[in-house]
C-alpha positions in Angstrom: -191.4 -191.6 -135.2 -189.1 -189.8 -137.6 -189.8 -186.7 -139.3 -187.7 -184.8 -141.9 -186.4 -181.3 -142.3 -187.1 -179.8 -145.3 -185.5 -176.1 -145.6 -186.3 -174.0 -142.2 -189.8 -176.6 -141.2 -190.1 -180.8 -140.6 -192.4 -183.2 -141.3 -194.1 -185.5 -140.2 -195.9 -187.9 -142.0 -197.7 -190.9 -141.1 -200.4 -190.8 -137.7 -198.4 -187.5 -137.2 -201.5 -184.9 -137.3 -203.5 -187.3 -134.6 -200.9 -187.2 -132.1 -199.1 -184.1 -132.4 -201.4 -181.6 -134.1 -204.7 -183.0 -133.7 -204.4 -183.8 -130.0 -201.7 -181.4 -128.4 -201.6 -179.0 -130.7 -198.1 -178.1 -132.9 -197.5 -178.0 -135.9 -200.0 -177.0 -138.9 -201.5 -179.3 -140.0 -200.9 -180.7 -144.1 -203.8 -183.8 -144.6 -202.5 -185.6 -143.6 -199.3 -185.1 -141.7 -198.1 -182.3 -140.1 -195.4 -178.9 -140.2 -193.5 -178.0 -137.6 -191.3 -175.2 -137.2 -187.7 -176.4 -135.9 -188.9 -175.3 -132.5 -191.2 -177.9 -132.0 -189.7 -180.4 -133.7 -186.9 -179.5 -131.2 -189.0 -180.1 -128.5 -190.2 -183.0 -129.7 -187.4 -184.0 -130.2 -186.6 -183.7 -126.3 -189.5 -185.4 -124.9 -188.9 -187.9 -127.1 -192.2 -187.8 -128.9 -190.3 -187.7 -132.7 -187.2 -189.9 -132.0 -184.5 -188.0 -135.2 -185.0 -185.7 -137.8 -183.4 -186.2 -141.6 -181.1 -188.8 -138.8 -180.5 -185.9 -136.6 -181.6 -187.1 -133.2 -182.2 -183.9 -130.5 -178.6 -182.9 -130.0 -177.2 -183.4 -133.2 -180.4 -181.3 -134.2 -180.3 -178.5 -131.2 -176.5 -178.0 -132.7 -178.2 -177.1 -136.3 -181.0 -175.3 -135.9 -178.4 -173.0 -133.6 -176.7 -172.6 -135.7 -179.2 -172.3 -138.4 -181.6 -169.3 -136.7 -180.3 -166.7 -134.7 -181.7 -167.1 -130.8 -183.3 -170.2 -131.4 -181.4 -171.9 -128.3 -183.1 -168.9 -126.0 -186.8 -169.0 -127.8 -186.1 -172.9 -127.2 -185.6 -172.3 -123.7 -188.7 -170.4 -123.7 -191.2 -172.7 -125.6 -190.4 -175.2 -123.1 -190.8 -173.1 -120.3 -194.3 -171.4 -121.4 -195.3 -175.7 -122.4 -194.2 -177.0 -119.0 -196.6 -174.2 -117.6 -199.6 -175.5 -119.4 -200.0 -173.2 -122.7 -200.8 -173.8 -125.4 -198.1 -172.2 -128.3 -198.0 -171.9 -132.2 -195.1 -170.0 -133.5 -195.9 -166.7 -135.0 -195.5 -167.5 -138.2 -197.0 -167.0 -141.4 -199.2 -170.5 -142.0 -199.0 -170.9 -138.1 -202.3 -171.6 -136.5 -203.4 -168.5 -135.2 -201.2 -165.8 -137.3 -200.7 -163.9 -140.0 -198.2 -163.5 -140.2 -198.0 -160.0 -140.1 -194.8 -158.7 -138.5 -194.0 -161.2 -136.8 -190.7 -161.9 -139.4 -189.4 -159.3 -137.3 -185.7 -158.0 -137.1 -183.6 -156.3 -134.7 -185.2 -152.8 -135.6 -189.8 -154.3 -136.1 -192.0 -154.5 -133.8 -193.7 -158.5 -133.9 -193.0 -162.0 -131.7 -191.6 -165.2 -132.2 -193.9 -167.0 -129.9 -198.1 -167.2 -130.1 -199.1 -168.2 -126.3 -203.2 -168.2 -126.3 -204.9 -168.1 -123.3 -205.4 -171.1 -120.9 -207.9 -173.4 -121.7 -207.4 -172.7 -125.9 -206.3 -174.6 -128.7 -204.3 -172.7 -131.4 -206.3 -170.9 -133.1 -208.2 -169.8 -130.5 -207.9 -165.8 -128.3 -204.7 -164.7 -128.1 -202.6 -164.3 -124.8 -199.0 -163.0 -124.7 -197.0 -162.4 -128.3 -193.9 -163.2 -126.8 -191.1 -161.6 -127.9 -187.5 -163.4 -126.7 -184.3 -161.8 -126.3 -181.0 -162.7 -124.8 -180.1 -160.7 -121.5 -177.3 -158.4 -123.7 -179.7 -157.4 -126.7 -180.6 -154.2 -127.3 -183.6 -153.6 -127.5 -185.8 -150.4 -129.7 -189.2 -148.6 -127.1 -190.9 -147.7 -130.3 -190.6 -151.7 -130.7 -192.0 -152.8 -127.1 -195.8 -152.0 -126.6 -198.5 -155.3 -127.8 -195.9 -157.4 -126.4 -194.9 -160.1 -124.1 -191.2 -159.8 -123.8 -189.0 -163.1 -122.3 -185.6 -162.0 -121.0 -183.3 -165.1 -121.2 -180.8 -164.4 -118.9 -176.9 -165.9 -119.2 -177.5 -169.2 -116.7 -180.8 -169.4 -119.6 -183.3 -168.7 -117.0 -186.5 -166.9 -118.2 -188.5 -163.1 -116.9 -191.5 -162.2 -118.8 -191.9 -158.5 -118.8 -195.9 -156.8 -120.3 -195.8 -153.7 -122.7 -198.6 -151.9 -122.8 -199.3 -148.6 -124.8 -200.2 -145.7 -123.0 -199.0 -145.0 -119.3 -202.4 -145.7 -117.4 -203.0 -142.0 -115.7 -206.6 -141.7 -115.0 -205.9 -137.6 -113.2 -208.4 -136.0 -111.5 -205.8 -133.0 -109.3 -208.4 -130.1 -109.3 -207.3 -126.9 -108.7 -207.5 -122.5 -110.4 -203.9 -121.7 -110.7 -203.2 -117.6 -109.7 -202.2 -115.1 -111.9 -198.9 -112.6 -112.2 -197.1 -114.1 -108.6 -194.2 -112.8 -107.2 -191.3 -114.7 -108.4 -187.5 -115.1 -108.7 -185.3 -117.1 -111.2 -181.9 -118.0 -108.6 -179.7 -120.3 -110.7 -180.8 -124.0 -110.5 -184.7 -122.8 -109.7 -186.9 -121.1 -108.6 -188.5 -119.3 -105.3 -192.1 -117.6 -105.7 -192.8 -115.1 -103.3 -196.1 -115.1 -100.7 -198.1 -117.1 -102.6 -201.7 -118.5 -102.5 -201.4 -121.5 -100.0 -203.3 -123.7 -102.4 -200.7 -123.2 -105.1 -199.2 -125.9 -102.8 -201.7 -127.5 -100.4 -204.1 -128.3 -103.4 -201.5 -127.9 -106.8 -198.9 -129.4 -105.6 -196.6 -126.7 -106.4 -192.9 -126.6 -105.0 -191.6 -127.2 -101.5 -192.3 -124.5 -99.0 -188.7 -122.4 -98.3 -189.6 -123.3 -94.2 -189.8 -127.0 -94.6 -192.4 -129.4 -95.9 -194.5 -129.0 -92.4 -194.7 -125.4 -91.9 -198.6 -124.9 -92.0 -197.5 -120.4 -92.6 -196.3 -120.8 -96.3 -194.6 -117.5 -97.3 -192.3 -118.5 -100.0 -192.2 -122.1 -102.2 -188.8 -123.0 -103.4 -189.9 -124.5 -107.1 -188.0 -126.9 -109.3 -187.2 -125.3 -113.2 -189.8 -127.5 -114.7 -192.6 -126.6 -112.2 -191.1 -122.9 -113.0 -191.4 -123.3 -116.5 -195.3 -124.0 -116.3 -196.4 -121.4 -114.0 -194.5 -118.8 -116.4 -196.1 -120.2 -119.6 -199.7 -120.6 -118.0 -199.5 -116.8 -117.0 -199.1 -117.6 -112.9 -195.5 -116.6 -111.3 -194.7 -112.9 -113.4 -191.5 -114.4 -114.6 -190.5 -114.7 -118.3 -191.1 -118.6 -119.3 -188.0 -118.4 -121.9 -185.8 -117.5 -120.0 -186.7 -120.2 -117.2 -186.5 -122.8 -120.4 -183.2 -121.4 -121.4 -181.5 -121.8 -117.3 -183.2 -125.2 -117.6 -181.1 -126.3 -120.7 -178.2 -124.7 -119.2 -178.5 -126.8 -116.6 -179.5 -130.1 -117.9 -179.3 -129.6 -122.0 -181.9 -130.9 -124.6 -183.2 -133.4 -122.0 -184.8 -130.7 -119.9 -186.8 -129.8 -122.8 -187.8 -133.7 -123.6 -188.9 -133.6 -119.1 -191.1 -129.9 -119.5 -192.9 -131.6 -122.8 -193.3 -134.5 -120.1 -194.7 -132.3 -117.5 -197.0 -130.7 -119.0 -198.6 -133.0 -120.9 -199.1 -135.1 -117.1 -200.5 -131.5 -115.8 -202.9 -131.3 -118.1 -204.4 -133.9 -118.1 -204.5 -133.8 -114.3 -201.8 -136.0 -113.3 -199.2 -134.3 -110.5 -195.8 -134.8 -111.5 -192.7 -133.9 -108.9 -189.6 -135.4 -108.6 -188.3 -139.0 -108.9 -184.9 -139.2 -107.9 -185.6 -141.2 -105.0 -186.7 -143.3 -107.3 -184.5 -143.1 -109.7 -186.7 -141.8 -112.3 -187.6 -138.7 -113.9 -191.0 -138.3 -111.8 -193.8 -140.2 -109.4 -197.2 -139.2 -110.5 -200.2 -138.7 -108.3 -203.4 -139.3 -109.8 -205.6 -137.8 -107.3 -204.4 -135.1 -104.5 -206.7 -132.9 -103.6 -204.7 -131.7 -100.2 -200.5 -132.1 -99.6 -201.5 -133.1 -96.0 -203.3 -135.9 -96.9 -201.5 -137.1 -99.8 -201.5 -140.8 -101.1 -199.1 -142.5 -102.1 -198.1 -142.0 -105.5 -199.1 -144.8 -108.6 -196.1 -144.5 -110.8 -192.8 -144.1 -112.0 -192.2 -141.8 -115.3 -189.1 -141.7 -117.4 -188.4 -140.1 -120.3 -186.8 -141.3 -122.7 -186.7 -140.5 -127.1 -188.6 -142.4 -129.2 -184.9 -144.1 -130.8 -183.7 -145.6 -127.0 -182.5 -149.0 -127.1 -183.1 -150.4 -123.6 -181.3 -152.5 -121.6 -183.0 -156.0 -120.8 -180.8 -155.4 -117.3 -181.5 -151.5 -117.1 -185.5 -152.1 -117.6 -185.6 -155.1 -115.1 -183.7 -152.4 -112.9 -187.0 -149.9 -113.7 -189.4 -152.3 -113.5 -188.3 -154.3 -110.7 -187.6 -151.0 -108.1 -191.2 -149.9 -109.2 -193.1 -152.7 -107.9 -190.7 -152.8 -104.5 -192.3 -149.7 -104.5 -196.0 -150.8 -105.2 -195.8 -148.4 -108.2 -196.0 -148.8 -111.7 -193.4 -148.4 -114.4 -194.1 -146.2 -117.3 -191.4 -145.1 -120.1 -192.5 -141.6 -121.5 -191.0 -141.5 -125.4 -190.6 -138.0 -125.5 -190.8 -136.5 -129.6 -190.4 -133.3 -130.3 -194.6 -132.5 -131.0 -195.4 -135.6 -129.3 -194.8 -137.7 -126.3 -195.9 -142.1 -126.6 -196.2 -143.4 -123.0 -195.1 -147.7 -123.1 -196.1 -148.9 -119.8 -193.6 -152.1 -119.0 -194.4 -154.9 -115.8 -193.3 -158.7 -114.7 -194.9 -161.2 -115.2 -195.6 -164.7 -114.5 -197.6 -165.9 -117.8 
């Protein structure tokens, strides 16, 4: 069967509707004919179901499409991979099944998808399992444009990796404790020492580390990070000027301290215990429920704090997610603005 290129779509006639749309979910039905997006037509040419498009074989049509549509080669690879996995697909564009077109014709900074993947066993127009955004490994990605999409990253060897990006951090804090007031403490260099703290400050609330070592049962002094100290000072638990502690934090790490402190406070308010994530290359590792440091559970998440204007490199994103998965944790990015924090959880997927 032959088809005709008409602008940015392909028209197939004859029994195309029965062969392509009704039987296998390609394209958009137009009476007895079918209108195909370029990526659909290219796949049918590749499979041999179409002989040509306006006289072009697969090679010629593929070259023409790459020249006409930025990112076409990567989209074709992802479309082919998902078709081979047994899914019904549709381009995320107005008029195609499952799409109203809203937000789907994206540019480099907008939210949106390239391909809709329908739930397994569902034909186009049914429930959508994945809104897939296709990128190359060298592209930059706006942090605020990822929630709600499945990211398909095509690397330099044309292999595809999938990442699920969802809004929220999944935090379910259940750590309860009563803070003391007015504890004696000294601001020393880039940390704070709290003298003669009640045992529960460390054992139940998991603030600080004992000066004498973590395994010492008799804690007579706690070393607090500047984040912990600023939080405790603001809550009145230590006898320090909270503004002075924050100022010291800014001297140590600049504006980044304020963003990290905003996230730290919000997590503590939610009943979550944040501790340093340095060993994992993150800002925090978090615990939802701490009853006793002596019986400390594994942390559930790694949290990296970024600005809402942050742009990810797919290579760095893959590294963070792979590391988190390797230590059985979820990877959460905290987009910390001046007044609010939005959370983005990213996980590796196998569709």
